[in-house]
Residue, then its C-alpha position, 0 to 999 in steps of 0.5 A: x474502518x476504525x469506529x465501524x464505518x467504512x467510507x470511500x471516495x474518489x472512484x469514477x462512479x462517484x461524483x467529485x468530492x462525494x463519499x459513500x458509506x459501504x460494507x467492506x465486502x461490497x468492494x470485493x471482486x473475483x480476480x484470483x482463483x479460489x486457491x490463490x485467495x486461500x493461499x494469500x489470506x494471511x496477507x490480510x491478517x498482516x495488513x490488518x496488524x500493520x494498520x491497527x498498530x500504526x493507527x494505535x501508535x499515532x493516536x494514543x500515548x501508551x508507553x513503549x510499544x513494538x510491533x513486528x510485521x513482514x514487509x514482504x507481506x505488506x507489499x504483497x497485500x498492497x499489490x493484491x489490493x491494487x490489482x483488485x481495484x484495477x480489475x473492478x474498474x475502480x481506478x481511473x484517470x479523471x473520470x475514465x476507468x483504467x483497463x486494469x492492465x499492469x505493466x508487469x501483468x505476466x509476473x503479478x501472480x508470481x510476485x503475489x506467490x513469492x517475494x523472491x519473484x519481485x524485480x530488482x528495485x521493485x517494492x515499497x518506498x517511503x517518500x518521507x524523510x525525518x523532519x517532513x511534516x505529516x497530517x494524520x488522518x484515518x484514511x488509506x489512499x491509493x493512486x495508480x501511476x501509469x505509463x504511456x499505454x495506461x498500464x499501471x506500473x506503480x501505486x502512490x499511497x498515503x497510509x494514515x498520513x504517511x507517504x509511500x510508493x509501491x513500484x512494480x518494476x525495476x527502479x529507473x531513477x530517470x523514469x521515476x525521479x520522485x523516488x530519488x532519495x526515497x527510502x527503499x523498503x524501510x526497516x522501521x517507523x518510529x513514532x515519538x511523543x513526550x511520554x512514549x516511543x513506539x516502533x513498527x519494525x518491518x522485516x525483509x529477507x532480501x539480503x539488504x540493510x534497511 
């Protein structure tokens, strides 16, 4: 929502290739209790700052800029958003809505509450490497990745042209070969133009080097 309009596409109740302009609140769904909605509200602010900074850095050359955001907050916002979309039957395989179940459903609330409850190897992966080409666009795109039982176990993401995967269970490279060589919990996105360089730093408290 850059210039006041908010449009969606690719949902099971829309025709193929149809886009619909909506008010953002029309996509809200009650999948969390009042306490959790209140507690997790800061995640919305972190996501807004992340998206606004990245959009600004990609679209405008304005000298040296630096933004700092908690990577754990971005991960948890993505999980909250994916869960809301699943519960409201807005995620589908083909034209058939998914049940909304996640492979680690019993742990979802704990994962939303505390980054320390994420399984080892679960989290955000950047699937792009230095030198890869991208096409910047004003879109946030989300694709559920399911197991044989149609339970959601990961989410493929395209954020303004950058490719990511949010893995919600322990990493198994034989099961997820597309994550082989991906950057786990990236520490910084650097956007360079001839007259400016901007850094978007993502902080992590997991004892790893990023």
